[in-house]
C-alpha positions in Angstrom: -41.3 40.4 61.1 -44.3 42.6 61.9 -46.8 42.4 64.7 -49.6 40.1 63.5 -52.4 41.1 65.9 -51.3 38.8 68.7 -51.1 41.1 71.8 -48.1 39.2 73.3 -46.2 39.3 70.0 -47.0 42.9 69.5 -45.9 43.7 73.1 -42.6 41.9 72.6 -41.9 43.9 69.4 -42.7 47.2 71.0 -40.6 46.4 74.1 -37.6 44.9 72.5 -37.7 45.8 68.7 -38.7 49.4 69.0 -41.9 48.7 67.0 -44.2 51.6 66.1 -47.1 52.1 63.8 -46.5 53.8 60.5 -47.9 57.3 59.9 -50.4 55.8 57.4 -51.8 53.7 60.1 -51.0 50.5 58.1 -48.2 48.2 59.1 -45.4 48.6 61.7 -41.8 49.6 61.6 -39.1 48.0 63.7 -36.4 50.4 64.8 -33.8 50.0 67.5 -33.2 47.7 70.4 -34.8 49.2 73.5 -34.5 47.2 76.8 -31.6 45.2 75.3 -30.0 44.4 78.7 -33.3 43.1 80.0 -33.7 40.9 76.8 -30.2 39.6 77.3 -31.1 38.6 80.9 -34.2 36.8 79.7 -32.1 35.0 77.1 -29.6 33.9 79.7 -32.4 32.5 81.8 -33.8 30.5 78.8 -30.3 29.2 78.0 -29.7 28.1 81.5 -33.1 26.3 81.8 -34.7 25.1 78.6 -32.7 26.2 75.6 -29.9 23.9 74.2 -27.9 24.9 71.1 -25.9 22.3 69.3 -23.9 22.6 66.0 -25.0 20.5 63.1 -21.8 18.4 63.4 -23.0 17.1 66.8 -26.7 16.7 66.0 -26.2 15.1 62.6 -22.9 13.3 62.7 -24.0 11.0 59.9 -24.0 13.8 57.4 -21.1 13.7 54.9 -18.9 16.8 54.6 -19.8 19.5 52.1 -17.6 19.5 49.1 -17.3 22.7 47.0 -15.9 23.1 43.6 -15.5 26.1 41.4 -16.3 25.4 37.8 -14.4 27.7 35.5 -16.1 28.9 32.3 -13.9 29.0 29.2 -13.7 32.6 28.1 -13.6 31.8 24.4 -17.0 33.4 24.1 -16.2 37.0 23.1 -19.5 38.4 24.5 -18.8 36.8 27.9 -15.2 38.0 27.8 -16.3 41.5 27.1 -18.8 41.4 29.9 -16.2 40.2 32.4 -13.8 42.9 31.4 -16.6 45.5 31.7 -17.6 44.3 35.1 -14.0 44.5 36.4 -13.6 48.0 35.0 -16.9 49.0 36.5 -15.9 47.6 39.9 -12.6 49.6 39.8 -14.4 52.8 38.8 -17.1 52.4 41.5 -14.5 51.8 44.2 -12.8 55.1 43.3 -16.2 56.8 43.2 -17.0 55.4 46.7 -13.7 56.7 48.1 -14.4 60.2 46.7 -17.9 60.1 48.3 -16.5 59.1 51.7 -13.8 61.8 51.5 -16.6 64.3 51.0 -18.5 63.0 54.0 -15.4 63.1 56.2 -14.5 66.6 55.1 -18.1 67.8 55.8 -17.8 66.7 59.4 -15.7 69.9 60.0 -18.4 72.1 58.5 -21.9 73.0 59.6 -24.7 70.5 60.1 -26.4 71.4 56.8 -23.2 70.8 54.9 -22.8 67.4 56.5 -26.4 66.4 55.8 -25.9 67.3 52.1 -22.7 65.3 51.9 -24.4 62.2 53.5 -27.4 62.5 51.1 -25.0 62.7 48.2 -23.1 59.6 49.4 -26.4 57.7 49.8 -27.5 58.7 46.3 -24.1 57.7 44.9 -24.2 54.3 46.6 -27.7 53.6 45.1 -26.3 54.4 41.7 -23.3 52.2 42.2 -25.4 49.4 43.4 -27.8 49.7 40.4 -24.9 49.7 37.9 -23.3 46.6 39.4 -26.7 44.8 39.6 -27.3 45.5 35.9 -23.9 44.4 34.9 -24.1 41.2 36.9 -27.5 40.3 35.4 -26.0 40.7 31.9 -23.1 38.4 32.8 -25.5 35.8 34.3 -27.6 35.8 31.2 -24.5 35.4 29.0 -23.5 32.3 31.1 -26.7 30.4 30.3 -25.5 28.5 27.2 -22.5 27.2 29.3 -24.7 26.3 32.2 -27.1 24.4 29.9 -24.3 22.3 28.7 -22.9 21.7 32.2 -26.3 20.6 33.5 -26.7 18.2 30.6 -23.2 16.8 31.2 -24.0 16.1 34.9 -27.3 14.4 34.1 -25.8 12.4 31.3 -23.0 11.4 33.7 -25.4 9.7 36.1 -26.6 12.4 38.5 -30.2 11.3 39.1 -31.3 14.4 41.0 -29.7 17.8 40.5 -30.5 21.2 42.1 -29.6 24.4 40.3 -29.8 27.7 42.1 -29.7 31.2 40.5 -30.8 34.7 41.5 -32.3 36.4 38.5 -35.8 35.4 37.3 -34.9 35.6 33.6 -32.0 33.2 34.1 -34.2 30.7 36.0 -37.0 30.9 33.4 -34.6 30.4 30.5 -33.0 27.3 32.1 -36.4 25.9 32.9 -37.6 26.5 29.4 -34.6 24.6 28.0 -35.3 21.4 30.1 -39.1 21.5 30.0 -41.0 18.6 31.6 -37.8 17.0 33.0 -37.4 20.0 35.4 -39.3 21.6 38.2 -39.0 25.3 39.1 -39.6 27.3 42.2 -39.3 31.1 42.1 -40.7 34.0 44.1 -44.3 34.9 43.5 -45.6 31.4 42.9 -48.6 30.2 44.9 -48.2 27.7 47.7 -50.0 25.2 45.6 -47.6 25.7 42.7 -44.6 25.5 45.0 -45.8 22.2 46.6 -46.5 20.8 43.1 -42.9 21.6 41.9 -41.3 20.2 45.0 -43.4 17.0 44.9 -42.6 16.5 41.2 -38.8 16.8 41.9 -38.9 14.6 45.0 -41.2 11.9 43.7 -41.2 11.9 39.9 -38.3 9.7 38.4 -38.7 11.5 35.1 -37.8 14.9 36.7 -34.1 14.9 37.5 -33.7 18.7 37.7 -34.8 21.3 40.2 -34.3 25.0 39.2 -34.8 27.4 42.1 -34.3 30.9 43.3 -31.7 31.2 46.0 -34.0 33.2 48.2 -37.3 31.6 47.4 -35.9 28.0 47.6 -33.3 28.5 50.2 -35.4 28.2 53.4 -37.8 25.8 54.9 -37.7 23.2 52.1 -37.0 19.6 52.9 -37.7 17.9 49.5 -34.4 18.9 47.9 -32.5 16.5 50.2 -33.2 13.8 47.5 -30.3 15.4 45.6 -26.7 15.3 46.5 -25.5 18.1 44.3 -26.3 21.8 44.0 -25.0 24.0 41.3 -25.0 27.8 41.7 -25.3 29.6 38.4 -24.7 32.9 40.3 -24.1 33.8 43.9 -26.0 36.0 46.3 -24.4 39.0 47.9 -25.1 37.6 51.4 -22.9 34.5 52.2 -25.5 33.2 54.7 -28.1 32.9 51.8 -25.7 30.6 49.9 -25.2 28.5 53.0 -28.9 28.2 53.7 -29.5 27.2 50.1 -26.8 24.5 50.3 -28.4 23.2 53.5 -31.6 22.3 51.6 -29.7 19.3 50.4 -27.1 19.0 53.2 -29.6 18.0 55.9 -31.0 15.1 57.9 -31.5 12.0 55.7 -28.9 13.0 53.3 -26.7 10.0 52.2 -24.8 11.6 49.4 -21.6 13.5 49.5 -23.0 17.0 49.0 
């Protein structure tokens, strides 16, 4: 979050988030946790007076339990098999590369300060390269899975699922799935206007001819209530952050949900 002009909000960010204005004069940067002990004392006062925290199991005992299932993709597709093999080899190679970078940093600790800074910079550059390589590989794998996912979605809809939510990460994957199912689907991805988002959510929640919602894990994973009309979410691919997956699941596993999710 960034200070939005409200003096109280800005004061809080400066005092407790280490906020300071960028050199350009535009925007703020949050860095550090000054006055952490004081903030902890304030939190304790709030908890002892007005704040009450309860787990979902206590607040919403009527919710059915989440049920998760891993759907295995047959690797009779040579392209997908090759991509999976390449991804595993890349992960093994990158792990070894990471170990070598860390060894360099550890060894540089016993040298002078300049040598240590160079080793850290080299490690950071190497980590960016590793991350980029893995992201590229995972995107190729996600795209190769699309034909299987199309068949799986159609099987679920033909089997009687009246409202189905499909989550994915990459925009190209989301758009290809949406194009396949056309007017029987609604899509929500990052960059859409609020009007377009509302229209997609209303279509999925209210239109009986729209059984399918296709959404970005990040763009559709927070602050959306309309997906609770569905009792099933399918993840075409997973996010690196487990909490993002849980948040996306909770778009359908929430108050008012009557299905086994």
